[in-house]
BAKEMAR-72966 format. One line per 5 residues: number of its first residue (from 1); for each residue x, y, z of N, C-alpha, C. Coordinates in steps of 0.02 Angstrom, whole numbers. Each point is the difference from the previous one (the first is absolute). Example, Ala and Ser with C-alpha at 12.3 -4.5 7.8 and 13.67 -1.06 7.14 Angstrom:
2
1	660,-284,390,-45,59,0,45,60,0 ~ -18,53,-36,42,59,3,-39,55,37
This chain:
92
1	2997,5235,4492,53,45,-22,63,-8,43 ~ -8,-8,65,58,-8,44,37,-65,-15 ~ -35,-52,-16,32,-64,-13,44,5,-61 ~ -23,31,-53,41,6,-60,60,45,12 ~ -7,52,40,56,44,17,52,-38,40
6	-22,-38,49,46,-40,42,34,-52,-43 ~ -38,-33,-43,29,-51,-44,52,31,-46 ~ -15,58,-27,48,34,-43,64,17,38 ~ -7,24,60,59,17,41,42,-62,15 ~ -33,-55,15,37,-62,14,37,-23,-62
11	-35,2,-57,32,-21,-63,60,43,-16 ~ -6,66,8,56,44,-14,59,-13,46 ~ -16,-12,63,53,-15,49,37,-64,-19 ~ -37,-52,-19,31,-63,-19,43,10,-63 ~ -26,36,-49,37,12,-62,64,40,13
16	-5,51,42,59,40,15,51,-41,39 ~ -23,-41,46,46,-42,39,36,-49,-46 ~ -36,-30,-46,32,-47,-47,50,35,-45 ~ -17,60,-22,46,38,-42,63,17,39 ~ -8,20,62,57,17,41,45,-60,12
21	-30,-58,11,39,-60,13,35,-26,-63 ~ -29,14,-57,29,-26,-62,59,41,-24 ~ 9,61,25,58,39,-20,62,-30,32 ~ 48,-15,-42,62,-28,26,49,55,15 ~ 35,-8,54,52,48,19,67,-32,-16
26	40,37,-38,67,-23,-15,48,36,47 ~ 29,-38,45,48,29,47,66,14,-37 ~ 18,62,-1,62,21,-33,28,58,40 ~ 50,-13,40,29,51,44,28,59,-40 ~ 19,-10,-62,25,55,-41,-52,54,-11
31	-64,-19,7,-53,50,-7,5,53,55 ~ 31,-18,55,7,48,56,57,49,-11 ~ 38,-8,-53,55,46,-13,-26,71,-11 ~ -63,7,-18,-30,67,-7,-1,36,68 ~ 7,-36,54,-1,29,67,70,11,29
36	51,-21,-36,69,4,27,19,70,21 ~ -15,50,-41,18,69,15,-34,23,64 ~ -64,-16,8,-36,21,60,27,-35,62 ~ 19,-63,-7,25,-37,58,69,23,20 ~ 43,12,-49,69,20,15,5,71,24
41	-38,45,-31,8,72,14,-53,27,48 ~ -49,-38,18,-55,21,42,-44,53,-34 ~ 5,6,-66,-45,44,-37,-69,-31,-3 ~ -51,40,-13,-67,-30,-7,-2,-48,-59 ~ -37,-54,6,-4,-48,-55,-39,28,-60
46	19,-21,-59,-36,21,-61,-64,-41,-7 ~ -42,22,-45,-63,-36,-14,16,-70,-28 ~ 52,-4,-41,20,-64,-28,23,-47,56 ~ 39,26,46,23,-40,56,-59,-28,39 ~ -48,43,16,-58,-22,38,-40,-52,-37
51	-7,10,-65,-36,-49,-41,34,-68,1 ~ 65,0,-10,38,-63,0,0,-32,69 ~ 4,41,51,-1,-27,68,-66,-34,15 ~ -55,30,-21,-66,-30,10,-7,-65,-40 ~ 28,-2,-60,-2,-61,-41,39,-56,34
56	57,17,29,45,-50,28,-14,-14,74 ~ -47,34,31,-14,-9,71,-11,-72,20 ~ -38,-40,-40,-9,-70,20,66,-40,0 ~ 52,27,-30,63,-36,-6,51,20,55 ~ -15,52,37,49,27,47,22,-51,52
61	-46,-41,25,20,-51,49,47,-51,-31 ~ -10,-15,-63,45,-46,-36,69,33,-6 ~ 2,65,-15,63,35,-8,39,2,66 ~ -36,3,56,33,1,65,38,-65,16 ~ -19,-54,-33,33,-64,10,66,-4,-38
66	10,45,-47,61,1,-41,50,47,34 ~ 58,-26,24,48,41,35,25,61,-41 ~ 1,-7,-65,23,56,-42,-52,55,-5 ~ -63,-17,5,-53,50,-5,-23,26,67 ~ 10,-39,52,-25,18,66,25,68,23
71	64,14,-12,29,65,21,-35,58,-34 ~ -17,-10,-63,-32,53,-39,-74,8,20 ~ -35,-56,4,-72,1,12,-18,18,72 ~ 43,-20,47,-16,8,71,33,61,32 ~ 28,44,-39,34,58,28,-52,50,26
76	19,41,49,-47,50,27,-26,47,-55 ~ 43,19,-47,-23,45,-54,-49,-36,-46 ~ 9,-64,-12,-47,-37,-43,-69,-3,33 ~ -1,-7,64,-64,-1,36,-32,69,-2 ~ 41,53,5,-27,68,-6,-29,12,-70
81	34,-25,-51,-25,7,-69,-66,-37,-7 ~ -3,-59,28,-61,-40,-3,-58,38,33 ~ 13,29,58,-52,39,34,-19,62,-40 ~ 49,34,-29,-13,60,-40,-43,-16,-61 ~ 8,-60,-26,-40,-22,-58,-70,-23,20
86	-14,-2,64,-65,-24,22,-8,-75,-7 ~ 57,-35,3,0,-72,-6,42,-29,57 ~ -28,0,61,39,-22,58,32,-68,-11 ~ 58,-8,28,38,-62,-6,-40,-57,31 ~ -4,-57,-35,-38,-56,27,35,-31,61
91	-40,-31,42,28,-37,57,13,-71,-24 ~ 63,-19,2,19,-66,-27,9,-50,56
């Protein structure tokens, strides 16, 4: 019984890992516009902002390389919004 349970757990882990890897992330900085109000005004971020921020989190290091986006993405308020959303800023 333990062997089949362990085997099942391993299979589920492999399937979930493959599913996670197969999802493509489309980096689109405009998706972060939902957070503009929270970043500019220091208001709490909306649920939509947090959702978009979590979707775009893998792209944040790429955005930091763009001089036009760096000011927006790397501002103290943007980092506060990221923390408030429970999605700490990645270390690039």
